[in-house]
N, C-alpha and C positions, 0 to 999 in steps of 0.2 A: 503494499500499500504506500509506505514510504517512496519507492522508488518511484511507483506511477504518481506520485505527487510532484517529485521533482522534475520527470520529463513533462511533464504537463504547463509546471511553471517555466519551464527551458522554451517550450514551444511558444507559449503566451509571450515570453521575452523577444523571441526572433520575430513573433507578428508585428510587435510595437516597434522594432526596428525598422521595419519595412514601411510602416504607418505613422512615423513618429510625429508629433507635431512642431513646427516650427515656433520658435518663441526667442525668448530673452537669452537662450544658451545659445543662441547663432545657429541651430542646427535649421533643416528644412525636410518639409512634410514628402514623405516618399509613400506611393500607393502602389501596390502592385496589381498589374494589369493582365491580361490573357490574351497573348498572342495570337491565339488560333480565334479567338471574337475579340476583334481590335476597335478600339474607342474612335468614332470616325467624328473628324473636327473639320467645321466649315470656318475660311477667312474671308474676309470681305475687304478689299483693298481698293487703293487708285490708281495702281501700276497700269502701264499702257507702254506700248512699243516695247524698247529693249528692256527698260526695267521689267515690266511682265514676263517678257521670255526668260530673262534669267531667274526671277521669281520662280516661276513655274517649272524651271530646271532643277534648281536647288529643292523645291517639294518633292519632285520625283525622286531626287536622291535620297531626301528624308526618309519617305515613303519604302523604299528600297533597301534603307541601312537601319538606323536607329528605330524607325517607326516600325519595321517588321518585327524587329528583335523584341522592343517593348510590347508591341499592340496597338498601336498608334497608328490613323490614317488621316491624311489631311488632303482637303481639296480646298483651293483657291478661287474666288470670283472677284474681278473686276467689275466696281460699280459707275467707272468711268471715270469723272473728273470729282477731284475733293468736294466741291459743292454737292455733286450727285450722291457721294458717299455718305456726306454727313444729313442729308435729307433722307435718305433711306434708313439712316440708324434713327432718325429722328421720329420718322413715320413707325416705325419698330417700337419706339418706345412708347410712343402714343396708343398703339394698338389700332392706328388708324385701318379701315377697310381695305384690304387686299394687300396689307403690308405684309411682308414675311415676317418670321419671329427673328429676335437679334441672334448671330451668327455666334458660334463659340469665340472667335477671334475678330476683332476689326482694328483697322488701321483708324486712327484718330490724332486729331489737335488735341492740347490739353483742355481748351475751352467747350469742347463737346463731349468728351470723357468726364469732365467735372459735372456737366449736367446730368449724365448717365449714371453717375455714381451718386448723386443727389436724389435720384431715385433708388439708390440702393441695389443698382444692377449690376454693377462690377465685382469680380473677385479681387480679393486681397492677395496678391502675388507674393508678398514677402514672407509667407509661409511656405513656398517653393523653392526659396532661393537661400543658401547659406549666407553669413556675413562676408565669410570670406569670397564666395561667388561676386556678390554684388560690389565688393571694392576690386574688382576686376574691371569695372566700366568705369568710363569718365563718370567723377562723382556728381557733377553739376547736370546729366543726363539723369541719372537714376532720382537725383532731388525733385526734379521736376513733376515725377509720378506719384510724389507723397503730398496729396490734396490737403490733407487736416493734420492736425498733432498728435494722431493715435497710432503713427507707426505703419500706417496702411499703404501698400504700394499698389496704386490702381493702373499706372500709364508705363509700360516699359519699351525703353529706346531699341530701335533697331536699325535706324539710320538717322543721321542729323545733319542739318547745313548750317551755316553761318554766313557771313558778308564779304566781300572782296572788291576791290576796285579794279576795272579793267580800262585800259586806255587803247586809243587807236594809235600804235607806235608809228606808222607811217606818216599820218599830219603831225605827230607831236615833235618830231624830230627835228624840221626845221624851226619850227617856233623855239623849240629847247636850245637849238644851236645860237639862233638870234639873239636870245634875251637871257641866255646862260640859265635858264631854268633846271631846276633839276626833280628827279620824282622823288626824292628825299622830302621835298617842300609838300608833299601832297599827305605827309603823315596825319596831318593835324586837319582838323574842321577849318579852323582860320585860314592855315595853308593853302588850303583848295580856295577859299575865298579869293585869297591875295593872288594866286595862281590864274585864276578864272578872269580877275580884273586884268591882267596883264597880258592874257590872251584877247582878250576882248578889243584891249588898246591895239594891239599888236596887229590883228585882223583889220581893225578900221584904217591903220595907217595904209594899210597895202593899196586902198583906194581913196586916196587926199581929196580927190574930187566928188566925193560922195561923203559927207558925213554921217555920223553915226550908223554905220552899218556894221559894227563890230560883231563875232561870232560868238554863242555863247559855247563854255567849255565844259560843264559838267551838269549833271543832273543824278538822281538815286531816285530807285525803285519803291522803297519801301519809308513813309514817313512816320509810320509809328514808330520802325526799328531807328528811325532818327531821335524821336523824343526819347524813347526808352532806354535806349543806350546812349544817347547825349547826356541825359539826367544822371544815369549810373556811374558814367565816367566824372562826370561832377561832383557824386559823392551823394546823391539823393535818388532813392527809387520812386517814379512818378506813381506808379500802382504799389504802396505798402498795405500788404495782405496780411491779416492773422485771423485765425478761426474764421476764414471765409468772408470777411468783412475787410473792404477796402478804405484805405486813406488817401486821398489825392495828394501828392506833394508837388505843388505848382509854384515853389519858389519864384517870385516874380523876374527879379534879376537872373536866375538861370534861363529861365524861358525867354527872356529878352535878348540872351546870348544866342540861342536857337532860331529867334528870329531873325537877329542882325547877320546871321550865317545862311540864312534859306531865301527871307523874305526880301531883304534888303539887294542882295546879289540876283535874285531872280528880277526885280523889277528892273535893276539894272541892265538887264539883259547877259549878265554872267552866266546864269544857269537857265536850264530849259527844260519844258517836258511838253511834248507835244503828242508822240506815239503812246499806245498802249503801254509800252514797256521802255526803259531809256537804251535797251539795246537796238531798239526801232529807232531810236533818234541818232544812234551812233551810224546806223546804215544810210540813213535820209542826210546823213552831214551837219546835222543840226547841233551834235555835241559831239566832243572829242574823247570825254570818260564819263564813268558812271559807277556807282557803287549799288550792287545787288547781290542777290543770292550766289552763294556758290553755286547752285545748280543751275544756275542761269548760263553760265560760263559757255557751254554747248551752242548758245544761239548768239553769242557774240560774233557778228557777221565778219565775213571773209572779203565782202567788198563795200565800198560806199557807192551809193547811187542816188545821182542828184538829178536833176533836170537837166543840166547841160553835160554832165559826164559820168562815168562809172569806172572806177578802179579798183586795183586790188589793197588790201592794207593787212599788215601785220598786227602785232597786239603785246601789250605788255601788262602783267599780272601784278598786284601789288596789296598789300593790307589795307583793310578800310580804316578811314580815318578815325582818329580820336581827338577829342575836344582838348585844347591846348591845357598843359597843365595837369591832365585829367588821366585817370587810370586807364591801361589796357584792357578793357572789357570789350568782348565780341558780343554778337547777338546768337544766341542759341534757338535755333527753330527746325523744325521738321516734325512729321507726324511719329507718334509712337503706335503701339500695340496695346489694346485693353482688351480684357479677357471678361467674357460675360460670367456673371454668378452662376453658378448650377450644381453640379456634384462634384464629389473629389476626383472621381475618376477622369471627367473631363477638364475640370481645371488643372489638374496635374499634369494632364498629358499636353495641353496647352502650354505648361512651363516646360516642359522638356523640349517641344518644338521651339520656343523664343530661346532655349537656351543653347541649342544647336545652331539655330539660323544665326545668332549674333557672336558665334565664336570667330576667331581670325580669319580663318580660311575661307569660310562661307560669307561671312560679313564684305569683306573686300572684294570678293567677285561680285558680289550684289552692287555695291557702291561705286564699283568701277563701271558698271553699266547704267546707273541711275544718277551722277552726277550728286551723291550724298558723303556724307563722312561717316567712318566707320565707328561704333560706339564701345569697343573694348579700349583700354589705354596702350596695350600692346600692340595694337593694330593702327595707332595713328603716328608711324612713322614712316619715313620714306622708303626705309630698307624694309619694311614689313610690306609694303605696298608693292614695290619692286618684285621682290621674291615671290609675292602671289600671281602676279602679272606674268613674269617668267615660267613659272610652275603650269599655270593654266594657261599658256598662249593666248593671254587676253589683248585683243586690240583696242586698247584704250584712247579716246579722243585727246589728242594732244593740248588742246585747251584745258581740257577738265583735268589732265594729269598736272597740268602747270599750275592750276589751282589748286588742286590737292597738295602738290609739293609746296607752294608758298604758305598755305596754311599748315600743313605739318610742320614744317622746318620752324614756326613760331608756336606751336602749340604749348610746349613748356613753358611760355613766356605770357601765356594768354590767359584769362579769365572768363569764362564762357556764363552767358545769363539768360534767364526769361523770367517776367513777371510770374510770380504765382496765379493760379487761377481763381474766381471770385465769380459769384452773379452777376450775370449781365457783361463779363469781361470783354466779350465780343463786341457789344454793342461801343463799350466805352473805348476800345482799342479803334474803333472806325471814328473816334473823332479825333483821335492823333492822325490817323489815315488822312482825312480829307478836311478838317478845319483849316490849317493853315496852307496847304495846297491849294484846293479850291480859292481861296482868297487871294493868294498869289496870281494865280491862273487869270480871275477874273479881272482884279485889279491892273494886270498888266495890259490885256485886252482893253482896258479901258483908256489907259496909259497911252498903248499905241494908236487908240482912235483919237485921243486928243492931239496927237503930235500929227498925225495924217491931216487933221483940221487946221494945222498952221502954228499949233502952241508951241514952243520950243521944250526940248525936253527936259530941260534944267528946271524950267518952270512948273513942266506939267509933273516931274519927280516930286519936286517941292511938296507937292499935295499930299502926298502920299508916305514919305519919309519922315512921318513927325512922332512925336510921343503921343499924341493923343489919338492917332492911327492905332500904334502899339496898342494902348491901352482899351480902346474900344474892343478891339480883337480879344485881347488877353481875356475880359470880361465874358466874351461871348464864348470863350475857349472854355474857361472853369465853369460857366453855368450849363455847356454841352454835356461835361461830364459828370456832373452833379446829377443834371436830368437823365443821363442814360443809366446812372445806378437806380435812379428813382423809379425809372418805368420796368426795374427787374421784377 
């Protein structure tokens, strides 16, 4: 009888070791699956083209290896665009007629995942990863997935992007040679403003018989990043979030610095935003350089095409600007993967797939096709990237490679940042995206109309570059942020 009890105790201990709970001791939950009756997982994502092809390839490899051994079968479905995916998730969450049930895993930006979590529909992934495993990932990437102060991990990083600056090298070189301008001057936001003024004046001088026809030098894609990163670099979080509640830090002096380095040069013709993206403006010759997502590198044009001519161009990749005297902080963006709350078997199976997909070899193969950055610390090096490219005979786009190389060489000297999620954070971010940029565009059109009507540029500008104009916009800007949250 005594031997029988000991045997039963040993058996129970073995069972507990296979399904041990994750917790404060840093352990992770492990669930015994049946390879003869595999758990099926459905993934919704927004990958298309080469991204989707590589994702599908990796899913097949997982199913044929780890999935087969453990008893997990994964199927991925593209929902189209990011907005299409968000709409599908929202429809499922609301239980709308005709909507599919939430999948086991779905790609998601933090705002969408936060909304799903608030409905208690997301699994806590911290149960299925040890502390040591989580330490292998870029710290800020993991931190983004902790929505609350309860230690629960709701969003897992699979690929990230940040920002870079790209320059039309072909047209930059004659300007740089004639004026003594260097790429190093573009390291700060204020430096870009100064160079943009110099470029405008230099191009204006090329046609002395035509006054005020200088060309814009610069544009940027994401204005919300400009605000979020600009403020963070100057020591403030514009969205300070605690327990899901947001406080807006809109220090007037700091916001004025952002105004002075976007609105003012925009009105003077040093900056521009004409096409849907600033890479479009490079292609039409309307700007020489822009700051945008690393994932946009592949879209940097190979030619400039104007009404008068078309010619090939080369490019320069450099780091995005930092506010003068500020900290080297770069934006952290890109969707992660959220796991729908269900049973232990499906949640555990999802964690096994995410763990496999984000390991160095698989993750670098995926990001080389998707223009995103890998999520493991050890994968963020040129040596690791080159090794995977060589071993897997990957034909990576040269612009993407140069973009990766620039970011990876600066990786250890960079802090990555993204605001924490809060109720109606998407609406608040849209205020950052459009409040200043829309005003600058509308005011510039009115300015150009006044000049075309015979008013001098100097007199026309004087009406806009006033403290009163800034104060009026600043009040509207702050009210817009408060209203966005009040409507949540």
